[in-house]
C-alpha positions in Angstrom: -0.1 0.0 0.1 1.5 3.2 -1.0 0.0 5.4 1.3 1.6 6.6 4.5 1.0 8.1 8.1 1.8 11.6 7.1 -1.7 13.0 7.8 -2.8 11.0 10.6 -4.7 13.5 13.0 -3.8 16.2 10.3 -6.0 19.4 10.3 -6.9 21.0 6.8 -9.0 23.4 5.3 -9.9 24.4 1.8 -9.5 28.0 0.5 -11.1 29.6 -2.6 -10.0 32.7 -4.6 -12.9 35.3 -3.3 -11.4 38.4 -2.4 -13.1 40.2 0.8 -14.3 42.7 1.5 -15.5 44.5 -1.4 -13.2 47.5 -0.8 -10.0 45.2 -1.0 -8.7 45.8 -4.4 -6.2 43.2 -4.4 -5.3 40.1 -2.2 -2.2 42.0 -0.9 -4.7 44.8 0.2 -4.1 45.3 4.0 -7.6 44.8 5.0 -8.2 41.7 2.7 -9.2 38.1 3.7 -5.8 36.7 2.7 -3.8 39.3 4.5 -5.8 38.3 7.5 -4.7 34.7 7.2 -1.2 35.9 7.7 -1.7 38.3 10.4 -3.9 36.2 12.5 -1.6 33.1 12.1 -4.4 30.9 10.5 -1.8 29.1 8.5 -0.2 27.8 11.9 -3.3 26.2 12.8 -3.2 23.9 9.6 -1.4 20.8 8.6 -2.4 21.0 5.2 -4.3 23.5 2.7 -6.3 22.9 -0.6 -6.1 26.0 -2.9 -9.1 26.2 -5.5 -9.9 26.4 -8.3 -7.7 24.9 -11.0 -8.8 24.0 -14.6 -7.2 21.6 -17.0 -5.3 23.6 -19.5 -5.4 22.1 -23.0 -3.4 24.9 -24.8 -1.1 22.0 -26.0 -3.4 19.0 -26.5 -0.3 16.6 -26.5 1.0 18.1 -23.3 -2.2 19.0 -21.0 -1.4 20.6 -17.6 -3.4 22.6 -14.8 -3.6 26.2 -14.5 -5.4 28.7 -12.3 -7.1 32.3 -12.3 -6.3 32.6 -8.7 -4.8 35.9 -8.1 -3.9 35.3 -4.8 -2.1 31.8 -5.5 1.5 33.2 -4.9 0.8 35.2 -2.1 -1.2 32.1 -0.3 1.7 30.0 -1.0 4.7 32.4 0.0 2.7 33.3 3.4 1.6 29.7 4.3 5.3 28.2 4.0 6.8 31.2 5.5 4.6 31.1 8.5 4.5 27.2 8.8 7.2 25.6 7.0 5.7 22.1 7.5 2.2 23.0 5.7 1.3 20.9 2.9 -0.3 22.7 -0.2 -2.6 21.0 -2.7 -3.9 22.3 -5.8 -7.7 21.6 -6.0 -9.2 21.0 -9.4 -12.6 22.4 -10.1 -15.8 20.4 -11.3 -17.0 21.7 -14.5 -18.4 20.1 -17.8 -15.4 21.5 -19.7 -13.1 19.7 -17.4 -14.9 16.4 -17.6 -14.6 16.6 -21.4 -11.0 17.3 -21.1 -10.4 14.6 -18.6 -12.1 12.0 -20.9 -10.0 13.0 -23.7 -6.7 12.9 -21.8 -7.5 9.8 -19.9 -8.5 7.7 -23.1 -5.0 8.3 -24.6 -2.4 6.5 -22.3 0.3 8.8 -23.8 -1.4 12.0 -23.2 -2.3 10.8 -19.7 1.2 10.0 -18.8 2.2 13.5 -19.9 -0.7 15.0 -18.1 0.5 13.6 -14.7 3.9 14.2 -15.3 3.0 18.0 -16.1 0.9 18.4 -12.9 4.1 17.0 -11.0 6.1 19.7 -12.6 3.5 22.5 -12.0 3.6 21.4 -8.2 7.5 21.4 -7.9 7.7 25.1 -10.0 5.1 26.4 -7.6 6.4 25.2 -4.1 3.1 22.9 -3.7 3.0 19.4 -2.2 -0.1 17.8 -3.6 -3.1 17.6 -6.1 -6.5 17.6 -4.9 -9.4 16.2 -6.9 -13.3 17.6 -6.0 -14.9 14.3 -6.6 -18.5 15.2 -7.4 -20.8 15.8 -10.2 -19.9 16.2 -13.1 -16.1 14.7 -12.5 -17.6 11.7 -10.9 -19.2 10.7 -14.0 -15.8 9.3 -15.2 -16.0 5.5 -15.2 -14.4 3.4 -12.8 -11.8 2.5 -15.4 -11.1 5.8 -16.1 -10.7 7.2 -12.5 -8.5 4.5 -11.7 -6.3 4.9 -14.8 -6.2 8.8 -13.7 -5.0 8.0 -10.2 -2.5 5.4 -11.2 -1.0 7.8 -13.6 -0.6 10.5 -10.9 0.7 7.9 -8.5 3.4 7.0 -10.7 4.3 10.5 -11.7 4.4 12.0 -8.2 6.3 9.0 -6.6 6.9 9.7 -2.9 7.5 13.3 -3.6 4.0 14.7 -4.2 0.5 13.6 -2.5 -2.9 12.9 -3.9 -5.9 14.3 -2.1 -9.6 13.2 -2.9 -12.6 15.6 -1.8 -15.4 13.2 -2.8 -19.1 14.2 -2.3 -19.9 10.5 -3.6 -18.4 7.0 -3.9 -19.6 6.7 -7.7 -17.1 5.3 -10.1 -14.3 4.8 -7.5 -12.4 1.8 -7.1 -11.6 1.0 -3.6 -8.4 -0.9 -4.2 -6.9 1.8 -6.5 -8.0 4.6 -4.0 -6.1 2.8 -1.3 -2.8 2.5 -3.0 -2.8 5.8 -4.6 -4.6 8.7 -2.4 -3.0 9.8 0.8 -5.9 12.1 2.0 -9.9 11.5 1.6 -11.7 14.6 2.7 -15.6 13.5 2.9 -17.7 16.2 2.1 -20.0 15.4 5.4 -21.6 18.6 5.2 -23.3 17.9 1.9 -25.8 15.7 3.5 -25.4 12.7 1.0 -21.9 11.8 1.8 -21.7 8.9 4.0 -18.4 7.0 5.2 -20.2 3.6 4.7 -20.5 4.4 1.1 -16.8 4.5 0.9 -16.1 1.3 2.9 -18.7 -0.4 1.0 -16.7 -0.3 -2.1 -13.4 -1.4 -0.3 -12.0 2.0 0.7 -9.9 1.5 3.8 -11.8 3.2 6.6 -8.5 4.7 8.0 -8.2 7.1 5.0 -11.3 8.5 5.6 -11.3 12.4 6.9 -14.2 14.2 8.2 -15.5 17.4 6.0 -16.5 20.4 8.2 -18.1 23.6 7.0 -17.9 26.9 8.6 -19.2 28.6 5.6 -22.6 30.4 6.0 -25.6 28.6 4.6 -28.6 30.6 4.5 -28.7 33.1 7.2 -26.1 31.4 9.7 -22.9 29.5 9.5 -23.6 25.6 8.9 -21.6 24.8 11.7 -19.0 26.0 14.4 -15.6 24.7 15.6 -17.1 23.0 18.5 -19.8 21.2 16.4 -17.2 20.2 14.0 -14.6 18.9 16.4 -17.4 16.8 18.4 -18.6 15.1 15.1 -14.9 14.5 14.0 -13.9 13.2 17.4 -17.1 10.7 17.7 -16.1 8.9 14.4 -18.4 7.1 12.4 -20.3 3.7 12.9 -20.7 1.1 10.4 -22.5 -2.1 11.3 -22.3 -1.2 14.9 -18.4 -0.6 14.9 -17.0 2.7 15.5 -14.4 3.8 13.5 -12.0 7.1 13.9 -11.8 9.9 11.1 -8.0 10.1 10.0 -8.3 13.8 9.2 -10.6 16.9 9.2 -10.8 19.4 6.7 -12.9 22.6 6.8 -14.8 24.2 3.9 -13.7 27.1 3.9 -11.6 30.4 4.8 -12.4 33.0 2.5 -16.3 33.5 1.7 -18.0 36.6 2.7 -18.3 35.3 6.1 -14.4 34.7 6.3 -14.0 36.6 9.7 -15.9 33.7 11.4 -14.4 31.0 9.3 -10.8 31.9 10.2 -11.7 32.6 13.5 -13.3 29.0 14.0 -10.5 27.4 12.3 -8.2 28.8 14.9 -10.6 27.3 17.6 -10.9 24.1 15.7 -7.0 23.5 16.1 -7.3 24.3 19.8 -10.2 21.6 20.4 -8.4 18.8 18.6 -4.9 19.4 19.5 -5.9 20.0 23.1 -3.7 23.0 24.1 -3.2 25.6 24.9 -6.0 26.5 27.2 -5.8 30.1 26.7 -5.1 32.0 23.6 -4.3 35.6 23.3 -5.4 37.9 20.6 -4.5 41.2 19.3 -6.2 43.1 16.5 -3.7 45.9 16.7 -1.4 43.7 14.0 -4.5 44.4 11.7 -4.8 48.1 12.5 -1.0 48.6 12.3 -0.9 47.0 8.7 -3.3 49.6 7.5 -2.1 52.4 5.3 -4.5 55.0 6.6 -5.4 55.2 10.3 -8.8 53.7 10.9 -11.9 54.3 13.6 -13.9 51.2 15.2 -17.3 51.6 13.6 -19.2 48.5 15.0 -19.0 45.6 17.6 -20.6 42.5 18.0 -20.8 40.3 21.1 -21.8 36.8 21.5 -23.1 36.0 25.2 -24.5 33.3 27.3 -24.2 33.2 30.9 -20.7 35.1 30.4 -19.3 36.8 27.4 -18.7 34.2 24.9 -17.1 36.2 22.0 -16.3 39.7 20.6 -15.7 41.0 17.2 -15.1 44.2 15.8 -15.2 46.5 12.4 -13.3 49.4 11.4 -13.5 52.1 8.7 -10.6 54.1 7.6 -10.7 57.8 8.4 -11.5 58.8 4.8 -14.5 56.3 4.8 -13.1 54.5 1.5 -12.6 51.2 2.9 -13.5 48.7 5.9 -11.5 46.3 8.0 -13.2 43.6 9.8 -11.5 41.7 12.7 -12.0 38.0 13.3 -14.5 36.8 15.9 -12.6 36.2 19.1 -14.0 33.4 21.6 -16.7 30.6 21.2 -20.0 30.4 19.1 -22.2 28.6 21.6 -23.6 31.7 23.1 -26.3 34.0 21.4 -25.1 36.4 18.8 -26.3 39.7 19.9 -27.2 42.6 17.3 -24.2 44.5 16.1 -23.7 47.8 17.8 -23.2 50.8 15.5 -21.0 53.2 16.9 -21.0 57.1 16.2 -18.8 58.5 13.6 -16.7 59.4 16.3 -15.9 55.8 17.3 -15.5 54.2 20.4 -14.2 56.1 23.4 -15.0 54.1 26.5 -16.5 50.9 27.7 -17.0 48.8 30.9 -16.4 45.1 31.8 -17.0 43.1 34.7 -14.9 40.2 35.6 -15.2 37.2 38.0 -15.2 33.4 38.7 -17.5 31.4 36.8 -17.5 27.5 37.7 -13.8 28.1 38.7 -12.9 30.0 35.4 -11.7 33.6 35.7 -13.4 35.2 32.9 -15.3 38.2 31.4 -18.8 38.2 32.9 -20.2 41.1 31.4 -19.3 43.8 28.8 -21.0 47.3 28.2 -20.5 49.1 25.1 -22.4 52.1 24.0 -24.9 51.8 26.8 -25.7 48.1 26.3 -24.7 45.4 28.4 -24.0 41.6 27.5 -25.4 39.6 28.9 -28.1 42.0 30.3 -27.5 40.6 33.8 -24.8 38.8 35.6 -25.2 35.2 36.3 -25.7 34.0 39.8 -23.1 31.5 39.3 -20.4 34.3 39.2 -18.5 35.2 42.4 -15.9 37.9 43.2 -17.0 40.4 40.7 -14.9 43.3 39.8 -16.0 46.3 37.5 -13.4 47.8 35.2 -13.5 50.8 33.0 -11.5 51.8 29.8 -11.2 55.1 28.4 -9.4 56.5 25.6 -6.8 59.2 26.3 -7.7 62.8 25.1 -7.5 63.1 21.5 -7.8 59.4 20.8 -10.4 56.7 20.5 -10.3 52.9 21.0 -9.5 51.5 17.6 -9.3 47.9 18.5 -9.2 45.0 21.2 -6.4 42.9 22.4 -7.0 40.0 25.1 -7.3 36.4 25.4 -10.1 33.6 24.9 -10.0 30.7 27.6 -11.2 26.9 26.9 -13.9 26.0 29.6 -15.8 22.9 30.1 -19.7 23.1 29.7 -22.1 21.8 32.3 -23.5 19.3 30.2 -20.2 18.2 28.8 -17.8 19.4 26.0 -16.1 22.5 26.0 -16.2 26.1 24.5 -14.3 29.2 24.6 -15.2 32.6 26.4 -13.4 35.8 26.6 -11.3 35.9 29.6 -9.1 39.1 29.1 -9.9 42.3 27.0 -7.7 45.4 26.5 -8.2 48.5 24.4 -5.8 49.5 21.5 -5.8 53.3 21.2 -5.3 55.4 18.0 
C-alpha cells in the first residue's frame, strides 16, 4: 500500500479565490481576507491547505497541464510556507463540464495521460506545492471506474513519494477501492453535503483509516452551517458501520475565504485548539490588523456573543476617509447568543466597561457594556468575586481595536467552548 502516516490526525482546510471585503482591491490589500490569514496566524493552525480552483489547460493538447486564475496563489503559497514551513499545499481541481470533457479526452489516450500526470508534478514543483486535490463530485464523478483508476494510477506513478494525492469526494460513484487505497493519501469527505456517508466508501473497499471528516464553517442561508465546537465533536465521535465505531483520519474545513471569512478563520483557529488540546488560553491582538493599514481607522461596529458570560467579541473598522472597511476575526466561542451588532457613532468608541469574575472556577469576562448596552443583560448568579473595570481612551484618541485572550472552559452538560477571559483596548 503506497499511502503513509503523514496525515494521521491532520487538520486541513480549503480556500477559494474570493477576495473580501468589497473594498479590498487586491489579495495584498491590508484589509483583505488573505492578509488576515497571515496576520492572524491561521496558517499555523493547519497541517494542509487545499487551494481552489484549478482548470485543465489544453493549450497544447499533447501536453495538457493545470492552471489557475487565482490571483492570490503566490501570496498564499509564500505566506503559508513562511508562517508554517511544514504545511502541505494542494492544488484543487474544479468540477465543470468542460473539465470532465478534457479529462475524458486525456485519460482515453495513455500517452497523453502520462504527460498530463508528469506536467502536474512539474507544476507542483515549480510552484512550491505538495500535492493535487480532486473534487470528486458531479460532473467529474461521471468518469467511469476504469477512467478514474487509470488517472489515479498515472498520478501516483508521476508523483512517486514526492507529491501527495488528495481526494475530496461528495460521492463514492465510479471509484475503485483498491486503486484509491494504493494511490490517495487523504480523503476529505464532504460530510456537510448531507448525502456523503463513510459507509458508502467502505462498501466499495476503501480503507476506513483513510477517511477524513469534512467540516463547513461557511454560511448556509442566514447562519454558519456549523462552528468549531460542533465540527470537532463530530470528528472526534468518528463514524459507525454495522455497529462498529471508526475514527476519522483527518478533518478538513470548507472554507476560509467566503464573505463570512472573519467567522471561518476565527473558527479554524478554535478548531485547532479543540483537536490539539492545548493551550487552554489563546491571546489575540487586533492591533496587528490596524497597524497593517495604510490609513488610520476608527472602530465603527462591535458584535458580542453571550450566554451566561461573554462568549466572543468582534469589531469592524473603517478608515478615516471612509473609503474602505477593516474586519476583525471573531474572538471566542460560538455557543452563546449572537447579539445585534452595535453601530458606533462617527467619532468611534471612546469608552467601555466590563466585569470580571469566577464562573465555575474560571476567571473570565462575565459582562461587557458598550455604547450603553450590556451583554449579557444581567450577571449570572453563578459568578463570584465580581470586579467592574472601565476603559477610557486618552484625550484626542479613540479605542480602535481590542486585544486580550480567550479561554477554553468545560460546559456543564459536557464538552467545551471558548469564552472571553481578558480584554484590553488599543488606542489610536
